[in-house]
C-alpha positions as CSV (number, residue, x, y, z in Angstrom):
1,X,-35.1,11.5,32.4
2,X,-32.2,10.7,30.0
3,X,-31.4,13.3,27.5
4,X,-32.6,12.7,23.9
5,X,-29.8,11.5,21.4
6,X,-28.7,14.2,19.2
7,X,-25.3,15.0,17.5
8,X,-23.4,18.2,18.7
9,X,-19.9,19.4,16.8
10,X,-18.0,17.0,18.0
11,X,-19.7,14.0,17.1
12,X,-20.4,15.7,13.6
13,X,-16.9,16.0,12.6
14,X,-16.4,12.2,13.7
15,X,-18.9,11.7,11.5
16,X,-17.5,13.1,8.7
17,X,-14.4,11.1,9.3
18,X,-16.1,8.4,9.2
19,X,-17.6,8.7,6.0
20,X,-14.5,9.6,5.0
21,X,-12.6,6.4,6.0
22,X,-15.7,4.4,4.0
23,X,-15.1,6.3,1.1
24,X,-11.1,5.4,1.4
25,X,-12.2,1.8,2.1
26,X,-13.9,1.5,-1.1
27,X,-10.8,3.5,-2.9
28,X,-8.6,1.1,-1.9
29,X,-10.8,-1.9,-2.2
30,X,-11.4,-1.4,-6.4
31,X,-8.0,-0.3,-6.7
32,X,-5.7,-2.2,-8.8
33,X,-2.8,-2.7,-6.3
34,X,-3.7,-5.7,-4.1
35,X,-1.0,-5.0,-1.8
36,X,-3.4,-2.1,0.0
37,X,-6.0,-4.3,1.0
38,X,-5.0,-5.0,4.7
39,X,-4.5,-0.9,4.7
40,X,-8.2,-0.9,3.0
41,X,-9.6,-2.9,5.8
42,X,-7.6,-1.5,8.8
43,X,-9.1,1.9,7.9
44,X,-12.7,0.4,7.9
45,X,-11.8,-1.1,11.6
46,X,-10.6,2.6,12.4
47,X,-14.2,3.9,10.7
48,X,-15.9,1.1,13.2
49,X,-14.3,1.6,15.9
50,X,-15.0,5.5,15.8
51,X,-18.4,5.3,14.3
52,X,-19.9,3.2,17.8
53,X,-18.1,5.6,19.8
54,X,-19.8,8.2,18.2
55,X,-23.4,5.7,18.5
56,X,-22.5,6.0,22.6
57,X,-21.5,9.6,23.0
58,X,-24.9,10.9,21.4
59,X,-27.0,8.0,22.6
60,X,-28.0,6.2,20.0
61,X,-26.6,3.3,20.6
62,X,-29.7,2.6,22.5
63,X,-31.5,3.1,19.3
64,X,-29.1,1.6,17.2
65,X,-27.3,-1.4,19.7
66,X,-26.0,-3.9,16.9
67,X,-22.6,-2.8,16.7
68,X,-21.9,-2.2,20.8
69,X,-19.7,-5.4,20.9
70,X,-18.1,-4.7,17.5
71,X,-15.1,-2.5,18.5
72,X,-13.1,-5.0,20.7
73,X,-12.9,-7.5,17.3
74,X,-11.9,-4.3,15.6
75,X,-8.9,-3.9,18.0
76,X,-7.7,-7.4,17.5
77,X,-7.8,-7.1,14.1
78,X,-5.8,-3.5,13.6
79,X,-2.2,-5.0,14.7
80,X,-2.5,-8.3,12.1
81,X,-3.7,-6.1,9.4
82,X,-1.1,-3.5,9.4
83,X,1.7,-6.3,10.4
84,X,0.5,-7.8,6.9
85,X,0.7,-5.1,5.1
86,X,4.5,-4.7,6.5
87,X,5.4,-8.0,5.4
88,X,3.9,-7.4,2.2
89,X,5.9,-4.1,1.7
90,X,9.5,-5.9,2.7
91,X,8.4,-8.8,0.3
92,X,8.3,-11.3,3.1
93,X,6.7,-15.0,2.1
94,X,3.0,-15.3,3.6
95,X,2.4,-18.3,4.9
96,X,-0.9,-20.0,5.3
97,X,-0.4,-20.0,9.3
98,X,-0.8,-16.3,9.3
99,X,-4.2,-16.4,9.4
100,X,-3.5,-18.1,13.4
101,X,-3.0,-14.0,13.8
102,X,-6.2,-13.4,13.2
103,X,-7.5,-15.9,15.8
104,X,-8.1,-13.5,18.8
105,X,-10.0,-11.5,16.1
106,X,-12.4,-14.2,15.4
107,X,-12.9,-15.0,19.2
108,X,-14.3,-11.6,19.5
109,X,-16.1,-12.0,16.7
110,X,-18.3,-15.2,18.1
111,X,-20.2,-12.5,20.7
112,X,-21.1,-10.6,17.7
113,X,-22.8,-12.9,16.0
114,X,-24.7,-14.7,19.0
115,X,-25.8,-10.6,19.7
116,X,-27.1,-10.7,16.2
117,X,-29.3,-13.6,16.3
118,X,-30.6,-12.6,19.4
119,X,-31.7,-9.5,17.8
120,X,-32.9,-11.2,15.1
121,X,-34.8,-13.5,17.1
122,X,-33.0,-16.3,16.0
123,X,-31.4,-17.8,19.1
124,X,-32.0,-17.1,23.3
125,X,-28.4,-18.4,23.9
126,X,-26.6,-16.3,26.3
127,X,-23.7,-14.3,24.5
128,X,-20.1,-16.4,25.0
129,X,-17.0,-14.7,25.7
130,X,-18.9,-11.4,27.2
131,X,-15.9,-10.5,30.0
132,X,-13.2,-11.3,27.5
133,X,-15.1,-8.2,25.2
134,X,-14.6,-6.7,28.4
135,X,-11.0,-6.9,29.0
136,X,-9.5,-3.9,28.0
137,X,-5.9,-4.0,29.0
138,X,-5.7,-7.5,26.8
139,X,-6.6,-5.4,23.4
140,X,-3.9,-3.0,24.9
141,X,-1.5,-5.7,25.3
142,X,-2.3,-6.9,22.2
143,X,-1.8,-3.9,20.2
144,X,1.4,-3.4,21.6
145,X,2.7,-6.5,21.2
146,X,2.1,-5.7,17.1
147,X,3.7,-2.7,17.6
148,X,6.9,-4.5,18.8
149,X,6.5,-6.3,15.8
150,X,6.3,-3.3,13.4
151,X,9.4,-1.6,14.9
152,X,11.5,-5.0,14.8
153,X,10.5,-5.7,11.3
154,X,12.0,-2.2,10.2
155,X,15.0,-2.6,12.7
156,X,15.8,-6.3,11.1
157,X,15.5,-5.2,7.5
158,X,17.4,-2.1,7.8
159,X,20.0,-2.1,4.8
160,X,22.3,1.0,5.4
161,X,24.1,0.5,2.0
162,X,20.5,0.3,0.1
163,X,18.9,3.7,-0.6
164,X,15.5,2.0,-1.2
165,X,15.6,0.2,2.0
166,X,16.0,3.4,3.4
167,X,13.1,5.0,1.6
168,X,10.6,2.0,2.8
169,X,12.1,2.0,6.3
170,X,11.0,5.7,6.4
171,X,7.4,5.0,5.4
172,X,7.2,1.9,7.7
173,X,8.4,4.3,10.7
174,X,6.1,6.8,9.7
175,X,3.1,3.9,9.6
176,X,4.1,2.3,13.1
177,X,5.1,5.5,14.5
178,X,1.0,6.2,13.7
179,X,0.0,3.3,15.6
180,X,1.7,3.9,18.2
181,X,0.3,7.1,19.1
182,X,-3.2,5.2,18.5
183,X,-2.2,2.4,21.3
184,X,-0.8,5.0,23.7
185,X,-4.4,7.3,23.2
186,X,-6.2,3.9,24.1
187,X,-4.3,3.3,27.2
188,X,-4.4,6.6,28.3
189,X,-8.5,6.6,28.2
190,X,-8.4,4.0,30.5
191,X,-6.1,5.5,33.1
192,X,-7.4,9.1,32.9
193,X,-10.9,7.7,33.0
194,X,-10.4,7.0,36.7
195,X,-9.4,10.6,37.9
196,X,-12.2,13.0,38.8
197,X,-10.7,15.9,36.0
198,X,-11.8,13.6,33.0
199,X,-14.8,14.9,31.3
200,X,-16.3,14.8,27.5
201,X,-14.0,16.8,26.0
202,X,-10.7,14.7,27.4
203,X,-12.9,11.6,25.7
204,X,-13.1,13.6,22.3
205,X,-9.6,14.9,22.4
206,X,-8.4,11.0,23.3
207,X,-10.5,10.0,20.1
208,X,-9.2,13.0,18.4
209,X,-5.7,11.3,18.6
210,X,-6.3,8.1,17.9
211,X,-8.0,9.3,14.4
212,X,-5.5,11.8,13.3
213,X,-3.0,8.9,12.8
214,X,-5.3,6.4,10.2
215,X,-6.9,9.4,8.6
216,X,-3.5,10.9,7.6
217,X,-3.2,7.5,5.6
218,X,-6.1,9.3,4.3
219,X,-4.4,12.4,3.1
220,X,-1.4,10.5,1.6
221,X,-3.5,8.5,-0.7
222,X,-5.0,11.5,-1.9
223,X,-2.2,13.6,-2.5
224,X,0.8,10.5,-2.8
225,X,-1.0,7.6,-4.2
226,X,2.2,6.2,-5.3
227,X,3.2,5.7,-1.3
228,X,0.8,2.5,-1.7
229,X,2.0,1.2,-4.6
230,X,4.5,-1.3,-2.9
231,X,7.8,0.1,-3.2
232,X,7.2,3.4,-2.0
233,X,9.0,5.6,-4.7
234,X,7.7,9.1,-4.1
235,X,9.1,12.8,-4.4
236,X,7.7,13.0,-1.1
237,X,10.8,11.3,0.1
238,X,12.8,12.2,-1.9
239,X,15.7,15.0,-1.2
240,X,14.5,19.1,-2.5
241,X,16.6,19.5,-5.2
242,X,20.2,20.2,-4.4
243,X,19.9,19.9,-0.7
244,X,21.5,16.3,-1.0
245,X,22.6,15.3,-4.4
246,X,24.6,12.6,-3.9
247,X,21.3,10.8,-2.1
248,X,18.9,11.3,-5.2
249,X,21.6,10.8,-7.2
250,X,22.1,7.3,-5.7
251,X,18.5,6.4,-4.9
252,X,18.2,6.9,-9.0
253,X,21.4,4.8,-9.9
254,X,19.9,2.0,-7.5
255,X,16.7,2.8,-9.4
256,X,18.0,2.6,-12.7
257,X,19.8,-0.7,-12.1
258,X,16.3,-2.5,-10.8
259,X,14.7,-1.4,-14.4
260,X,17.6,-2.2,-16.6
261,X,17.8,-5.5,-14.5
262,X,13.9,-5.9,-15.1
263,X,14.2,-5.3,-19.0
264,X,16.7,-7.9,-19.2
265,X,15.3,-10.5,-17.6
266,X,12.0,-10.2,-18.0
267,X,11.6,-8.4,-21.6
268,X,8.8,-6.5,-21.3
269,X,9.4,-4.4,-24.5
270,X,8.1,-7.1,-26.6
271,X,4.9,-6.5,-25.8
272,X,3.6,-4.5,-28.5
273,X,1.1,-2.5,-26.2
274,X,3.6,-2.0,-23.1
275,X,3.1,1.7,-21.9
276,X,4.8,3.9,-19.3
277,X,1.7,2.6,-17.0
278,X,2.2,-1.2,-17.4
279,X,6.4,-0.7,-16.7
280,X,5.4,1.5,-13.8
281,X,3.2,-1.1,-12.7
282,X,5.2,-4.2,-13.0
283,X,8.2,-2.6,-10.8
284,X,6.2,-0.8,-8.6
285,X,7.1,2.8,-9.1
286,X,4.9,5.9,-10.1
287,X,4.8,6.5,-13.7
288,X,5.9,10.1,-12.4
289,X,9.4,8.4,-10.7
290,X,9.8,5.9,-13.5
291,X,9.7,8.6,-16.3
292,X,12.2,10.7,-14.0
293,X,14.8,7.5,-13.5
294,X,14.6,7.1,-17.5
295,X,15.1,11.1,-18.1
296,X,17.9,11.1,-15.6
297,X,20.0,8.0,-15.7
298,X,19.6,7.1,-19.5
299,X,18.7,10.6,-21.3
300,X,16.0,9.5,-23.2
301,X,12.2,9.4,-23.0
302,X,10.1,6.4,-22.3
303,X,9.7,5.5,-26.0
304,X,13.2,5.8,-26.7
305,X,14.0,3.8,-24.0
306,X,12.1,1.3,-25.0
307,X,13.1,0.8,-28.5
308,X,16.4,1.1,-27.7
309,X,16.0,-2.9,-26.1
310,X,13.5,-3.4,-29.4
311,X,16.5,-2.6,-31.7
312,X,19.0,-4.8,-29.8
313,X,17.1,-7.6,-30.2
314,X,16.1,-7.2,-33.3
315,X,19.5,-7.3,-34.1
316,X,19.8,-10.5,-31.9
317,X,17.4,-12.1,-34.1
318,X,19.0,-11.2,-37.5
319,X,22.4,-12.3,-36.7
320,X,21.0,-15.0,-36.0
321,X,20.2,-15.6,-39.9
322,X,17.3,-18.1,-39.2
323,X,14.2,-17.4,-42.1
324,X,11.8,-15.3,-40.0
325,X,10.7,-11.9,-42.3
326,X,11.5,-8.5,-41.4
327,X,7.5,-7.9,-40.5
328,X,7.6,-11.2,-38.1
329,X,11.1,-9.7,-36.4
330,X,9.7,-6.1,-36.3
331,X,6.4,-7.5,-34.3
332,X,8.2,-10.0,-32.6
333,X,10.5,-7.3,-30.8
334,X,7.6,-5.1,-30.0
335,X,7.1,-2.8,-32.6
336,X,3.9,-1.8,-34.2
337,X,4.7,-0.3,-37.6
338,X,7.1,-1.1,-39.9
339,X,8.4,2.5,-41.3
340,X,9.3,3.1,-37.6
341,X,11.1,-0.1,-37.2
342,X,12.8,0.6,-40.5
343,X,13.6,4.2,-39.7
344,X,15.1,3.5,-36.0
345,X,17.1,0.5,-37.0
346,X,18.7,2.4,-39.9
347,X,19.4,5.6,-37.3
348,X,21.1,3.2,-35.1
349,X,22.7,0.7,-37.0
350,X,23.6,3.2,-40.4
351,X,21.6,0.4,-42.8
352,X,18.2,-1.2,-43.2
353,X,17.1,-4.2,-41.6
354,X,17.6,-6.1,-44.4
355,X,21.3,-5.0,-45.4
356,X,22.0,-6.1,-41.6
357,X,21.0,-9.3,-42.1
358,X,22.5,-10.2,-45.4
359,X,26.1,-8.8,-43.8
360,X,25.6,-10.7,-41.4
361,X,25.0,-14.0,-43.8
362,X,28.1,-13.0,-45.5
363,X,30.4,-13.1,-42.5
364,X,28.8,-16.9,-41.8
365,X,29.9,-17.7,-45.8
């Protein structure tokens, strides 16, 4: 007689991991950063795989057989999802043809749909592609191909002259390495299962290995959410203070150059509601890092830095000598308060905006 379905310490721990995965999925799905969507669905795929494993180990699979064919579908999703995230990370153009990467997963979804329809008594058809679902070495080959694509992407975009590239490549290697560990664990299962010493504990440990990689990303989400901002600038990857000052100085200079270029070309400062978080989002920086870059490289706080650009823009408009009122100018360049504008302008140019305009008119006559 078969034992009744039950949970043990291992499977209870795995259920907690599934719950964490679902929480992370919702967290990323509802975030403003759409670049995180592939990672969100990657975590969901791993959570579904792990949940089905729990059903299998605890024999609840007999009572809830609806997910029994779903893991192969999820396995075929993992490579394309992570590759899509990395392409976005490197700002590569994603063509419409990228949907073809998900074709194997789409094929694996068909037997699942037929199975669900059978349980709902909507069809009596035979489950198609059932043998294909059971081809574990095809799944392994598919994931190894994508592992190769990950590391090739890093290799092709290794700009040794760019500190930003080094930081981004380091994070990409971490992700690729975690995925490689997962793939090797998957392969080892189907190798070791053929030996007599293989038991449930081996099975659990392999699944732990597969789980640790993806849930390490969960740790980064909680501890370093700025890792997922699209550029990955974080104190996590910056050197310890005074340990490698030349690296940090070079990195800060490169970040500041990107900041100033953005300020000059996009003119975000003319937005009267501009805040540190808004500018950080535009650049793909964390707010902490943006503040650090401005403080170190410009020697100013955020408001002083932005107002400097507003004053230079006001100077340009006043020099043109058109009929714009002072009120119109200070608002157009991003100031909300006339007194603040006058005080800042006088401090920088040693005259009021009206005096500056009159002096410019006098020079032209």
